[in-house]
A tleap script that builds the chain and sets N, CA, C and O, in Angstrom:
source leaprc.protein.ff14SB
mol = sequence {
  NMET LEU GLY LEU LEU LEU SER ALA GLU GLU
  PRO MET ASP ALA GLU SER ILE ALA GLU ALA
  LEU ALA VAL SER ARG ALA SER VAL SER THR
  ASN LEU ARG LEU LEU VAL GLY MET GLY LEU
  ALA THR LYS ALA PRO SER PRO GLY SER ARG
  ARG ASP ARG TYR ASP VAL ALA SER ASP ALA
  TRP GLU ARG ALA ILE VAL GLN ARG ILE ASP
  GLY PHE SER ARG LEU ALA THR ILE ILE GLU
  ASP ARG TYR ALA ARG GLY ASP GLU SER VAL
  PRO THR ALA VAL ASP ASP LYS LEU GLY THR
  MET LEU ALA TRP ILE THR LEU GLU LYS THR
  SER GLN GLU ARG ALA LEU ALA GLU TRP ARG
  ALA GLY ASP THR PRO ILE ALA ARG LYS ARG
  GLY ARG CPRO
}
set mol.1.N position { -22.361 -20.014 -2.429 }
set mol.1.CA position { -21.086 -20.652 -2.227 }
set mol.1.C position { -20.288 -19.914 -1.160 }
set mol.1.O position { -19.633 -20.539 -0.326 }
set mol.2.N position { -20.343 -18.584 -1.187 }
set mol.2.CA position { -19.632 -17.818 -0.174 }
set mol.2.C position { -20.221 -18.106 1.204 }
set mol.2.O position { -19.490 -18.187 2.191 }
set mol.3.N position { -21.536 -18.260 1.270 }
set mol.3.CA position { -22.184 -18.607 2.539 }
set mol.3.C position { -21.715 -19.954 3.063 }
set mol.3.O position { -21.522 -20.124 4.267 }
set mol.4.N position { -21.533 -20.899 2.175 }
set mol.4.CA position { -21.036 -22.216 2.580 }
set mol.4.C position { -19.619 -22.107 3.129 }
set mol.4.O position { -19.312 -22.691 4.169 }
set mol.5.N position { -18.761 -21.372 2.449 }
set mol.5.CA position { -17.395 -21.189 2.928 }
set mol.5.C position { -17.379 -20.458 4.273 }
set mol.5.O position { -16.554 -20.755 5.138 }
set mol.6.N position { -18.285 -19.511 4.440 }
set mol.6.CA position { -18.378 -18.796 5.715 }
set mol.6.C position { -18.753 -19.721 6.867 }
set mol.6.O position { -18.263 -19.573 7.987 }
set mol.7.N position { -19.616 -20.662 6.579 }
set mol.7.CA position { -20.104 -21.541 7.642 }
set mol.7.C position { -19.240 -22.783 7.849 }
set mol.7.O position { -19.466 -23.545 8.789 }
set mol.8.N position { -18.261 -22.988 6.985 }
set mol.8.CA position { -17.392 -24.161 7.098 }
set mol.8.C position { -16.305 -23.921 8.143 }
set mol.8.O position { -15.724 -22.838 8.209 }
set mol.9.N position { -16.041 -24.924 8.945 }
set mol.9.CA position { -15.000 -24.803 9.964 }
set mol.9.C position { -13.605 -24.874 9.356 }
set mol.9.O position { -12.658 -24.314 9.907 }
set mol.10.N position { -13.478 -25.551 8.236 }
set mol.10.CA position { -12.190 -25.735 7.551 }
set mol.10.C position { -12.355 -25.335 6.093 }
set mol.10.O position { -13.468 -25.348 5.569 }
set mol.11.N position { -11.254 -24.979 5.431 }
set mol.11.CA position { -11.333 -24.725 3.987 }
set mol.11.C position { -11.898 -25.951 3.270 }
set mol.11.O position { -11.737 -27.082 3.729 }
set mol.12.N position { -12.560 -25.710 2.140 }
set mol.12.CA position { -13.213 -26.791 1.404 }
set mol.12.C position { -12.652 -26.911 -0.004 }
set mol.12.O position { -12.258 -25.913 -0.608 }
set mol.13.N position { -12.615 -28.135 -0.528 }
set mol.13.CA position { -12.219 -28.315 -1.919 }
set mol.13.C position { -13.465 -28.221 -2.796 }
set mol.13.O position { -14.592 -28.296 -2.307 }
set mol.14.N position { -13.244 -28.057 -4.084 }
set mol.14.CA position { -14.346 -27.844 -5.022 }
set mol.14.C position { -15.326 -29.009 -5.041 }
set mol.14.O position { -16.536 -28.798 -5.132 }
set mol.15.N position { -14.826 -30.213 -4.958 }
set mol.15.CA position { -15.708 -31.377 -4.977 }
set mol.15.C position { -16.654 -31.374 -3.772 }
set mol.15.O position { -17.845 -31.650 -3.913 }
set mol.16.N position { -16.124 -31.066 -2.602 }
set mol.16.CA position { -16.955 -31.003 -1.390 }
set mol.16.C position { -17.997 -29.897 -1.494 }
set mol.16.O position { -19.132 -30.055 -1.043 }
set mol.17.N position { -17.602 -28.779 -2.091 }
set mol.17.CA position { -18.541 -27.674 -2.281 }
set mol.17.C position { -19.666 -28.100 -3.222 }
set mol.17.O position { -20.839 -27.849 -2.949 }
set mol.18.N position { -19.301 -28.746 -4.328 }
set mol.18.CA position { -20.299 -29.209 -5.294 }
set mol.18.C position { -21.284 -30.174 -4.645 }
set mol.18.O position { -22.492 -30.072 -4.857 }
set mol.19.N position { -20.769 -31.105 -3.857 }
set mol.19.CA position { -21.642 -32.062 -3.171 }
set mol.19.C position { -22.557 -31.361 -2.177 }
set mol.19.O position { -23.754 -31.642 -2.132 }
set mol.20.N position { -22.008 -30.456 -1.385 }
set mol.20.CA position { -22.798 -29.765 -0.360 }
set mol.20.C position { -23.907 -28.913 -0.961 }
set mol.20.O position { -24.988 -28.792 -0.384 }
set mol.21.N position { -23.638 -28.328 -2.114 }
set mol.21.CA position { -24.623 -27.449 -2.752 }
set mol.21.C position { -25.455 -28.152 -3.821 }
set mol.21.O position { -26.382 -27.566 -4.381 }
set mol.22.N position { -25.122 -29.401 -4.098 }
set mol.22.CA position { -25.808 -30.179 -5.132 }
set mol.22.C position { -25.791 -29.452 -6.479 }
set mol.22.O position { -26.819 -29.299 -7.140 }
set mol.23.N position { -24.591 -29.010 -6.860 }
set mol.23.CA position { -24.397 -28.342 -8.143 }
set mol.23.C position { -23.223 -29.006 -8.860 }
set mol.23.O position { -22.496 -29.815 -8.283 }
set mol.24.N position { -23.062 -28.649 -10.110 }
set mol.24.CA position { -21.990 -29.272 -10.894 }
set mol.24.C position { -20.619 -28.754 -10.470 }
set mol.24.O position { -20.480 -27.645 -9.955 }
set mol.25.N position { -19.636 -29.575 -10.698 }
set mol.25.CA position { -18.249 -29.211 -10.397 }
set mol.25.C position { -17.834 -28.029 -11.268 }
set mol.25.O position { -17.086 -27.162 -10.818 }
set mol.26.N position { -18.312 -27.988 -12.511 }
set mol.26.CA position { -17.991 -26.877 -13.420 }
set mol.26.C position { -18.536 -25.556 -12.873 }
set mol.26.O position { -17.855 -24.532 -12.929 }
set mol.27.N position { -19.746 -25.579 -12.351 }
set mol.27.CA position { -20.337 -24.376 -11.765 }
set mol.27.C position { -19.530 -23.904 -10.559 }
set mol.27.O position { -19.305 -22.708 -10.374 }
set mol.28.N position { -19.101 -24.862 -9.745 }
set mol.28.CA position { -18.290 -24.523 -8.582 }
set mol.28.C position { -16.972 -23.890 -9.030 }
set mol.28.O position { -16.549 -22.875 -8.476 }
set mol.29.N position { -16.329 -24.484 -10.025 }
set mol.29.CA position { -15.056 -23.944 -10.516 }
set mol.29.C position { -15.214 -22.519 -11.027 }
set mol.29.O position { -14.401 -21.646 -10.721 }
set mol.30.N position { -16.258 -22.291 -11.799 }
set mol.30.CA position { -16.521 -20.954 -12.333 }
set mol.30.C position { -16.713 -19.949 -11.211 }
set mol.30.O position { -16.124 -18.868 -11.226 }
set mol.31.N position { -17.534 -20.309 -10.244 }
set mol.31.CA position { -17.827 -19.375 -9.153 }
set mol.31.C position { -16.649 -19.191 -8.206 }
set mol.31.O position { -16.466 -18.107 -7.651 }
set mol.32.N position { -15.851 -20.231 -8.016 }
set mol.32.CA position { -14.643 -20.071 -7.199 }
set mol.32.C position { -13.666 -19.105 -7.868 }
set mol.32.O position { -13.048 -18.279 -7.197 }
set mol.33.N position { -13.529 -19.209 -9.194 }
set mol.33.CA position { -12.662 -18.272 -9.915 }
set mol.33.C position { -13.148 -16.836 -9.727 }
set mol.33.O position { -12.348 -15.922 -9.533 }
set mol.34.N position { -14.465 -16.649 -9.786 }
set mol.34.CA position { -15.031 -15.310 -9.577 }
set mol.34.C position { -14.751 -14.810 -8.159 }
set mol.34.O position { -14.313 -13.675 -7.973 }
set mol.35.N position { -15.004 -15.653 -7.172 }
set mol.35.CA position { -14.791 -15.249 -5.775 }
set mol.35.C position { -13.321 -14.944 -5.493 }
set mol.35.O position { -13.001 -13.978 -4.801 }
set mol.36.N position { -12.432 -15.772 -6.033 }
set mol.36.CA position { -10.995 -15.529 -5.855 }
set mol.36.C position { -10.602 -14.251 -6.590 }
set mol.36.O position { -9.848 -13.436 -6.059 }
set mol.37.N position { -11.106 -14.073 -7.802 }
set mol.37.CA position { -10.809 -12.880 -8.583 }
set mol.37.C position { -11.281 -11.599 -7.918 }
set mol.37.O position { -10.641 -10.555 -8.042 }
set mol.38.N position { -12.392 -11.678 -7.220 }
set mol.38.CA position { -12.925 -10.521 -6.505 }
set mol.38.C position { -12.241 -10.322 -5.155 }
set mol.38.O position { -12.464 -9.315 -4.484 }
set mol.39.N position { -11.417 -11.275 -4.765 }
set mol.39.CA position { -10.730 -11.167 -3.486 }
set mol.39.C position { -11.573 -11.576 -2.295 }
set mol.39.O position { -11.213 -11.292 -1.152 }
set mol.40.N position { -12.701 -12.246 -2.553 }
set mol.40.CA position { -13.576 -12.666 -1.457 }
set mol.40.C position { -13.221 -14.051 -0.928 }
set mol.40.O position { -13.555 -14.394 0.206 }
set mol.41.N position { -12.550 -14.837 -1.746 }
set mol.41.CA position { -12.114 -16.178 -1.330 }
set mol.41.C position { -10.642 -16.337 -1.703 }
set mol.41.O position { -10.133 -15.657 -2.595 }
set mol.42.N position { -9.987 -17.230 -1.017 }
set mol.42.CA position { -8.576 -17.504 -1.294 }
set mol.42.C position { -8.349 -19.003 -1.330 }
set mol.42.O position { -9.101 -19.780 -0.743 }
set mol.43.N position { -7.285 -19.392 -2.037 }
set mol.43.CA position { -6.856 -20.787 -1.969 }
set mol.43.C position { -6.137 -20.955 -0.645 }
set mol.43.O position { -5.257 -20.168 -0.296 }
set mol.44.N position { -6.519 -21.986 0.083 }
set mol.44.CA position { -5.914 -22.239 1.387 }
set mol.44.C position { -4.872 -23.332 1.252 }
set mol.44.O position { -5.091 -24.306 0.532 }
set mol.45.N position { -3.751 -23.191 1.924 }
set mol.45.CA position { -2.732 -24.249 1.855 }
set mol.45.C position { -3.288 -25.566 2.389 }
set mol.45.O position { -4.025 -25.590 3.375 }
set mol.46.N position { -2.930 -26.635 1.737 }
set mol.46.CA position { -3.379 -27.955 2.147 }
set mol.46.C position { -2.232 -28.942 2.005 }
set mol.46.O position { -2.168 -29.693 1.032 }
set mol.47.N position { -1.319 -28.939 2.983 }
set mol.47.CA position { -0.147 -29.818 2.892 }
set mol.47.C position { -0.551 -31.278 2.702 }
set mol.47.O position { -1.434 -31.792 3.390 }
set mol.48.N position { 0.105 -31.920 1.770 }
set mol.48.CA position { -0.138 -33.332 1.531 }
set mol.48.C position { -1.318 -33.622 0.616 }
set mol.48.O position { -1.571 -34.786 0.306 }
set mol.49.N position { -2.044 -32.609 0.177 }
set mol.49.CA position { -3.188 -32.820 -0.699 }
set mol.49.C position { -2.899 -32.199 -2.057 }
set mol.49.O position { -2.237 -31.165 -2.154 }
set mol.50.N position { -3.396 -32.834 -3.089 }
set mol.50.CA position { -3.228 -32.285 -4.432 }
set mol.50.C position { -4.424 -31.433 -4.837 }
set mol.50.O position { -4.404 -30.798 -5.892 }
set mol.51.N position { -5.456 -31.413 -4.016 }
set mol.51.CA position { -6.650 -30.616 -4.321 }
set mol.51.C position { -6.531 -29.222 -3.711 }
set mol.51.O position { -6.077 -29.054 -2.579 }
set mol.52.N position { -6.952 -28.229 -4.493 }
set mol.52.CA position { -7.013 -26.873 -3.958 }
set mol.52.C position { -8.174 -26.794 -2.974 }
set mol.52.O position { -9.242 -27.365 -3.199 }
set mol.53.N position { -7.947 -26.087 -1.897 }
set mol.53.CA position { -9.000 -25.859 -0.904 }
set mol.53.C position { -9.218 -24.355 -0.812 }
set mol.53.O position { -8.296 -23.568 -1.026 }
set mol.54.N position { -10.432 -23.971 -0.495 }
set mol.54.CA position { -10.803 -22.564 -0.519 }
set mol.54.C position { -11.418 -22.134 0.798 }
set mol.54.O position { -12.079 -22.910 1.488 }
set mol.55.N position { -11.179 -20.869 1.125 }
set mol.55.CA position { -11.709 -20.284 2.346 }
set mol.55.C position { -12.076 -18.831 2.045 }
set mol.55.O position { -11.680 -18.284 1.016 }
set mol.56.N position { -12.823 -18.220 2.939 }
set mol.56.CA position { -13.145 -16.800 2.802 }
set mol.56.C position { -11.862 -16.011 3.071 }
set mol.56.O position { -11.139 -16.299 4.024 }
set mol.57.N position { -11.590 -15.031 2.239 }
set mol.57.CA position { -10.397 -14.205 2.410 }
set mol.57.C position { -10.490 -13.427 3.716 }
set mol.57.O position { -11.569 -12.977 4.101 }
set mol.58.N position { -9.369 -13.271 4.391 }
set mol.58.CA position { -9.367 -12.573 5.676 }
set mol.58.C position { -9.777 -11.105 5.533 }
set mol.58.O position { -10.286 -10.514 6.485 }
set mol.59.N position { -9.566 -10.518 4.370 }
set mol.59.CA position { -9.943 -9.121 4.147 }
set mol.59.C position { -11.114 -8.992 3.161 }
set mol.59.O position { -11.259 -7.976 2.482 }
set mol.60.N position { -11.926 -10.021 3.099 }
set mol.60.CA position { -13.024 -10.051 2.117 }
set mol.60.C position { -13.962 -8.861 2.245 }
set mol.60.O position { -14.362 -8.277 1.237 }
set mol.61.N position { -14.313 -8.501 3.450 }
set mol.61.CA position { -15.336 -7.460 3.639 }
set mol.61.C position { -14.766 -6.081 3.338 }
set mol.61.O position { -15.471 -5.218 2.814 }
set mol.62.N position { -13.497 -5.870 3.664 }
set mol.62.CA position { -12.879 -4.598 3.299 }
set mol.62.C position { -12.797 -4.497 1.779 }
set mol.62.O position { -13.083 -3.446 1.206 }
set mol.63.N position { -12.407 -5.587 1.131 }
set mol.63.CA position { -12.333 -5.586 -0.328 }
set mol.63.C position { -13.707 -5.324 -0.952 }
set mol.63.O position { -13.810 -4.619 -1.956 }
set mol.64.N position { -14.748 -5.887 -0.364 }
set mol.64.CA position { -16.100 -5.684 -0.896 }
set mol.64.C position { -16.488 -4.209 -0.831 }
set mol.64.O position { -17.079 -3.675 -1.770 }
set mol.65.N position { -16.157 -3.558 0.273 }
set mol.65.CA position { -16.477 -2.136 0.410 }
set mol.65.C position { -15.664 -1.316 -0.585 }
set mol.65.O position { -16.207 -0.427 -1.241 }
set mol.66.N position { -14.377 -1.602 -0.704 }
set mol.66.CA position { -13.508 -0.874 -1.632 }
set mol.66.C position { -14.006 -1.044 -3.072 }
set mol.66.O position { -14.001 -0.087 -3.847 }
set mol.67.N position { -14.434 -2.254 -3.427 }
set mol.67.CA position { -14.955 -2.487 -4.781 }
set mol.67.C position { -16.220 -1.672 -5.030 }
set mol.67.O position { -16.408 -1.146 -6.127 }
set mol.68.N position { -17.092 -1.562 -4.022 }
set mol.68.CA position { -18.292 -0.730 -4.183 }
set mol.68.C position { -17.910 0.728 -4.401 }
set mol.68.O position { -18.448 1.390 -5.288 }
set mol.69.N position { -16.974 1.231 -3.585 }
set mol.69.CA position { -16.541 2.619 -3.732 }
set mol.69.C position { -15.970 2.847 -5.124 }
set mol.69.O position { -16.298 3.842 -5.772 }
set mol.70.N position { -15.126 1.945 -5.588 }
set mol.70.CA position { -14.544 2.062 -6.935 }
set mol.70.C position { -15.624 2.068 -8.014 }
set mol.70.O position { -15.564 2.853 -8.961 }
set mol.71.N position { -16.605 1.191 -7.862 }
set mol.71.CA position { -17.695 1.131 -8.841 }
set mol.71.C position { -18.506 2.418 -8.865 }
set mol.71.O position { -18.844 2.921 -9.937 }
set mol.72.N position { -18.822 2.954 -7.684 }
set mol.72.CA position { -19.554 4.222 -7.622 }
set mol.72.C position { -18.726 5.350 -8.232 }
set mol.72.O position { -19.266 6.215 -8.921 }
set mol.73.N position { -17.418 5.343 -7.979 }
set mol.73.CA position { -16.542 6.387 -8.524 }
set mol.73.C position { -16.519 6.344 -10.049 }
set mol.73.O position { -16.607 7.380 -10.708 }
set mol.74.N position { -16.400 5.145 -10.601 }
set mol.74.CA position { -16.380 5.014 -12.066 }
set mol.74.C position { -17.703 5.481 -12.684 }
set mol.74.O position { -17.712 6.173 -13.702 }
set mol.75.N position { -18.799 5.100 -12.066 }
set mol.75.CA position { -20.105 5.495 -12.587 }
set mol.75.C position { -20.291 7.009 -12.490 }
set mol.75.O position { -20.810 7.631 -13.417 }
set mol.76.N position { -19.870 7.603 -11.376 }
set mol.76.CA position { -19.970 9.056 -11.216 }
set mol.76.C position { -19.141 9.767 -12.288 }
set mol.76.O position { -19.571 10.782 -12.836 }
set mol.77.N position { -17.964 9.239 -12.583 }
set mol.77.CA position { -17.099 9.849 -13.602 }
set mol.77.C position { -17.770 9.840 -14.969 }
set mol.77.O position { -17.682 10.818 -15.710 }
set mol.78.N position { -18.427 8.762 -15.300 }
set mol.78.CA position { -19.133 8.679 -16.583 }
set mol.78.C position { -20.201 9.759 -16.679 }
set mol.78.O position { -20.312 10.445 -17.695 }
set mol.79.N position { -20.986 9.907 -15.617 }
set mol.79.CA position { -22.060 10.911 -15.629 }
set mol.79.C position { -21.478 12.320 -15.619 }
set mol.79.O position { -21.952 13.189 -16.351 }
set mol.80.N position { -20.457 12.554 -14.798 }
set mol.80.CA position { -19.837 13.883 -14.730 }
set mol.80.C position { -19.204 14.259 -16.065 }
set mol.80.O position { -19.263 15.421 -16.466 }
set mol.81.N position { -18.602 13.296 -16.759 }
set mol.81.CA position { -18.027 13.560 -18.085 }
set mol.81.C position { -19.113 13.977 -19.067 }
set mol.81.O position { -18.900 14.858 -19.900 }
set mol.82.N position { -20.255 13.352 -18.969 }
set mol.82.CA position { -21.381 13.711 -19.835 }
set mol.82.C position { -21.809 15.150 -19.570 }
set mol.82.O position { -22.108 15.884 -20.513 }
set mol.83.N position { -21.845 15.569 -18.304 }
set mol.83.CA position { -22.203 16.946 -17.972 }
set mol.83.C position { -21.112 17.914 -18.440 }
set mol.83.O position { -21.418 19.015 -18.897 }
set mol.84.N position { -19.867 17.520 -18.331 }
set mol.84.CA position { -18.755 18.381 -18.743 }
set mol.84.C position { -18.798 18.662 -20.247 }
set mol.84.O position { -18.388 19.734 -20.692 }
set mol.85.N position { -19.294 17.702 -21.022 }
set mol.85.CA position { -19.395 17.891 -22.479 }
set mol.85.C position { -20.499 18.879 -22.830 }
set mol.85.O position { -20.484 19.478 -23.906 }
set mol.86.N position { -21.456 19.047 -21.925 }
set mol.86.CA position { -22.546 19.984 -22.174 }
set mol.86.C position { -23.396 19.628 -23.372 }
set mol.86.O position { -23.804 20.511 -24.127 }
set mol.87.N position { -23.669 18.353 -23.558 }
set mol.87.CA position { -24.450 17.876 -24.699 }
set mol.87.C position { -25.900 18.326 -24.563 }
set mol.87.O position { -26.651 17.793 -23.746 }
set mol.88.N position { -26.283 19.302 -25.365 }
set mol.88.CA position { -27.638 19.867 -25.321 }
set mol.88.C position { -28.670 18.973 -26.005 }
set mol.88.O position { -29.870 19.222 -25.889 }
set mol.89.N position { -28.224 17.942 -26.712 }
set mol.89.CA position { -29.160 17.077 -27.425 }
set mol.89.C position { -29.821 16.046 -26.499 }
set mol.89.O position { -30.753 15.350 -26.903 }
set mol.90.N position { -29.338 15.955 -25.264 }
set mol.90.CA position { -29.920 14.995 -24.323 }
set mol.90.C position { -31.245 15.559 -23.811 }
set mol.90.O position { -31.279 16.678 -23.301 }
set mol.91.N position { -32.330 14.804 -23.940 }
set mol.91.CA position { -33.628 15.290 -23.477 }
set mol.91.C position { -33.616 15.612 -21.978 }
set mol.91.O position { -32.896 14.980 -21.205 }
set mol.92.N position { -34.412 16.590 -21.585 }
set mol.92.CA position { -34.481 17.032 -20.195 }
set mol.92.C position { -34.810 15.883 -19.253 }
set mol.92.O position { -34.246 15.801 -18.162 }
set mol.93.N position { -35.712 14.997 -19.654 }
set mol.93.CA position { -36.095 13.876 -18.792 }
set mol.93.C position { -34.899 12.970 -18.514 }
set mol.93.O position { -34.727 12.492 -17.392 }
set mol.94.N position { -34.082 12.735 -19.521 }
set mol.94.CA position { -32.882 11.912 -19.357 }
set mol.94.C position { -31.882 12.644 -18.471 }
set mol.94.O position { -31.271 12.048 -17.583 }
set mol.95.N position { -31.722 13.932 -18.719 }
set mol.95.CA position { -30.816 14.744 -17.926 }
set mol.95.C position { -31.221 14.721 -16.444 }
set mol.95.O position { -30.368 14.626 -15.561 }
set mol.96.N position { -32.517 14.809 -16.188 }
set mol.96.CA position { -33.024 14.759 -14.809 }
set mol.96.C position { -32.729 13.399 -14.166 }
set mol.96.O position { -32.345 13.329 -12.999 }
set mol.97.N position { -32.908 12.332 -14.930 }
set mol.97.CA position { -32.622 10.984 -14.409 }
set mol.97.C position { -31.148 10.836 -14.063 }
set mol.97.O position { -30.795 10.269 -13.029 }
set mol.98.N position { -30.287 11.354 -14.943 }
set mol.98.CA position { -28.848 11.265 -14.691 }
set mol.98.C position { -28.461 12.092 -13.468 }
set mol.98.O position { -27.618 11.671 -12.676 }
set mol.99.N position { -29.063 13.248 -13.314 }
set mol.99.CA position { -28.788 14.082 -12.143 }
set mol.99.C position { -29.215 13.396 -10.855 }
set mol.99.O position { -28.505 13.442 -9.851 }
set mol.100.N position { -30.379 12.760 -10.892 }
set mol.100.CA position { -30.860 12.024 -9.727 }
set mol.100.C position { -29.943 10.848 -9.428 }
set mol.100.O position { -29.634 10.567 -8.269 }
set mol.101.N position { -29.512 10.167 -10.476 }
set mol.101.CA position { -28.611 9.033 -10.297 }
set mol.101.C position { -27.282 9.482 -9.698 }
set mol.101.O position { -26.739 8.812 -8.820 }
set mol.102.N position { -26.759 10.608 -10.165 }
set mol.102.CA position { -25.499 11.120 -9.641 }
set mol.102.C position { -25.637 11.484 -8.161 }
set mol.102.O position { -24.722 11.243 -7.374 }
set mol.103.N position { -26.764 12.055 -7.788 }
set mol.103.CA position { -26.999 12.378 -6.373 }
set mol.103.C position { -27.021 11.094 -5.538 }
set mol.103.O position { -26.455 11.050 -4.446 }
set mol.104.N position { -27.677 10.052 -6.055 }
set mol.104.CA position { -27.731 8.769 -5.344 }
set mol.104.C position { -26.336 8.157 -5.229 }
set mol.104.O position { -25.953 7.668 -4.167 }
set mol.105.N position { -25.579 8.188 -6.329 }
set mol.105.CA position { -24.223 7.632 -6.323 }
set mol.105.C position { -23.367 8.347 -5.282 }
set mol.105.O position { -22.631 7.708 -4.529 }
set mol.106.N position { -23.467 9.666 -5.242 }
set mol.106.CA position { -22.688 10.449 -4.282 }
set mol.106.C position { -23.048 10.056 -2.855 }
set mol.106.O position { -22.164 9.897 -2.013 }
set mol.107.N position { -24.320 9.901 -2.583 }
set mol.107.CA position { -24.779 9.491 -1.251 }
set mol.107.C position { -24.250 8.097 -0.897 }
set mol.107.O position { -23.736 7.891 0.202 }
set mol.108.N position { -24.373 7.152 -1.815 }
set mol.108.CA position { -23.918 5.783 -1.569 }
set mol.108.C position { -22.402 5.712 -1.402 }
set mol.108.O position { -21.903 5.001 -0.529 }
set mol.109.N position { -21.680 6.442 -2.232 }
set mol.109.CA position { -20.217 6.437 -2.143 }
set mol.109.C position { -19.774 7.001 -0.795 }
set mol.109.O position { -18.885 6.445 -0.150 }
set mol.110.N position { -20.382 8.088 -0.373 }
set mol.110.CA position { -20.051 8.685 0.924 }
set mol.110.C position { -20.355 7.709 2.054 }
set mol.110.O position { -19.578 7.582 3.001 }
set mol.111.N position { -21.475 7.029 1.952 }
set mol.111.CA position { -21.853 6.034 2.962 }
set mol.111.C position { -20.842 4.897 3.029 }
set mol.111.O position { -20.458 4.460 4.114 }
set mol.112.N position { -20.415 4.423 1.866 }
set mol.112.CA position { -19.441 3.336 1.821 }
set mol.112.C position { -18.067 3.790 2.320 }
set mol.112.O position { -17.361 3.018 2.969 }
set mol.113.N position { -17.688 5.022 2.026 }
set mol.113.CA position { -16.417 5.549 2.533 }
set mol.113.C position { -16.436 5.642 4.063 }
set mol.113.O position { -15.437 5.353 4.721 }
set mol.114.N position { -17.564 6.042 4.613 }
set mol.114.CA position { -17.720 6.099 6.069 }
set mol.114.C position { -17.663 4.685 6.656 }
set mol.114.O position { -17.028 4.458 7.686 }
set mol.115.N position { -18.325 3.751 5.997 }
set mol.115.CA position { -18.307 2.356 6.454 }
set mol.115.C position { -16.890 1.795 6.413 }
set mol.115.O position { -16.484 1.073 7.324 }
set mol.116.N position { -16.137 2.119 5.370 }
set mol.116.CA position { -14.766 1.639 5.259 }
set mol.116.C position { -13.903 2.192 6.397 }
set mol.116.O position { -13.099 1.466 6.982 }
set mol.117.N position { -14.073 3.463 6.701 }
set mol.117.CA position { -13.300 4.073 7.797 }
set mol.117.C position { -13.636 3.391 9.128 }
set mol.117.O position { -12.744 3.106 9.927 }
set mol.118.N position { -14.919 3.136 9.357 }
set mol.118.CA position { -15.335 2.452 10.589 }
set mol.118.C position { -14.781 1.034 10.628 }
set mol.118.O position { -14.317 0.570 11.670 }
set mol.119.N position { -14.830 0.355 9.500 }
set mol.119.CA position { -14.322 -1.019 9.417 }
set mol.119.C position { -12.836 -1.055 9.744 }
set mol.119.O position { -12.381 -1.876 10.540 }
set mol.120.N position { -12.090 -0.155 9.120 }
set mol.120.CA position { -10.643 -0.122 9.339 }
set mol.120.C position { -10.290 0.262 10.772 }
set mol.120.O position { -9.263 -0.165 11.300 }
set mol.121.N position { -11.142 1.067 11.398 }
set mol.121.CA position { -10.899 1.474 12.785 }
set mol.121.C position { -11.367 0.407 13.773 }
set mol.121.O position { -11.118 0.509 14.974 }
set mol.122.N position { -12.042 -0.610 13.259 }
set mol.122.CA position { -12.571 -1.656 14.134 }
set mol.122.C position { -13.832 -1.225 14.855 }
set mol.122.O position { -14.240 -1.848 15.835 }
set mol.123.N position { -14.454 -0.153 14.365 }
set mol.123.CA position { -15.652 0.377 15.001 }
set mol.123.C position { -16.895 -0.210 14.346 }
set mol.123.O position { -17.622 0.472 13.625 }
set mol.124.N position { -17.121 -1.497 14.617 }
set mol.124.CA position { -18.276 -2.200 14.067 }
set mol.124.C position { -19.114 -2.736 15.223 }
set mol.124.O position { -18.594 -2.890 16.328 }
set mol.125.N position { -20.378 -3.019 15.004 }
set mol.125.CA position { -21.218 -3.539 16.096 }
set mol.125.C position { -20.639 -4.782 16.765 }
set mol.125.O position { -20.692 -4.899 17.989 }
set mol.126.N position { -20.089 -5.708 15.988 }
set mol.126.CA position { -19.555 -6.929 16.580 }
set mol.126.C position { -18.305 -6.621 17.407 }
set mol.126.O position { -18.089 -7.227 18.457 }
set mol.127.N position { -17.485 -5.683 16.936 }
set mol.127.CA position { -16.286 -5.308 17.706 }
set mol.127.C position { -16.702 -4.651 19.018 }
set mol.127.O position { -16.113 -4.919 20.065 }
set mol.128.N position { -17.719 -3.791 18.960 }
set mol.128.CA position { -18.186 -3.129 20.193 }
set mol.128.C position { -18.776 -4.165 21.142 }
set mol.128.O position { -18.587 -4.071 22.355 }
set mol.129.N position { -19.485 -5.144 20.609 }
set mol.129.CA position { -20.078 -6.198 21.442 }
set mol.129.C position { -18.991 -6.993 22.156 }
set mol.129.O position { -19.166 -7.414 23.299 }
set mol.130.N position { -17.869 -7.194 21.472 }
set mol.130.CA position { -16.770 -7.958 22.049 }
set mol.130.C position { -15.853 -7.100 22.908 }
set mol.130.O position { -14.847 -7.585 23.426 }
set mol.131.N position { -16.201 -5.820 23.062 }
set mol.131.CA position { -15.432 -4.947 23.939 }
set mol.131.C position { -14.225 -4.312 23.304 }
set mol.131.O position { -13.374 -3.767 24.006 }
set mol.132.N position { -14.125 -4.370 21.954 }
set mol.132.CA position { -13.006 -3.710 21.272 }
set mol.132.C position { -13.461 -2.340 20.824 }
set mol.132.O position { -14.642 -2.129 20.547 }
set mol.133.N position { -12.527 -1.409 20.752 }
set mol.133.CA position { -12.903 -0.043 20.295 }
set mol.133.C position { -13.364 -0.036 18.858 }
set mol.133.O position { -13.711 1.018 18.326 }
savepdb mol mol.pdb
quit
């Protein structure tokens, strides 16, 4: 659905989305609520129409990166809290898995933070292609 909104020249109403994707109107409504709730889509003004129309949010990609960073942070906190408790009853194999997971989370979070800084600075491949810093 997000791909359809991305490729649409104008905001779309739920009925048009359902027809284009050959899915139920209920499914479209559910997924639109999710996309709007995540900040990836927005209701677009439609003067003279009683139907809500939807478009990709102007800051969708920044929000997506921020949500990933937040998710990694929450997961890291859970694992770090477990280490802070010093629970000796956790088997070594589980402890090793959690340590590996924490290392991966740290790497991914750092990568996403770097991506967010580049995004905010406008330092993306498409911006460079268009001659912007």
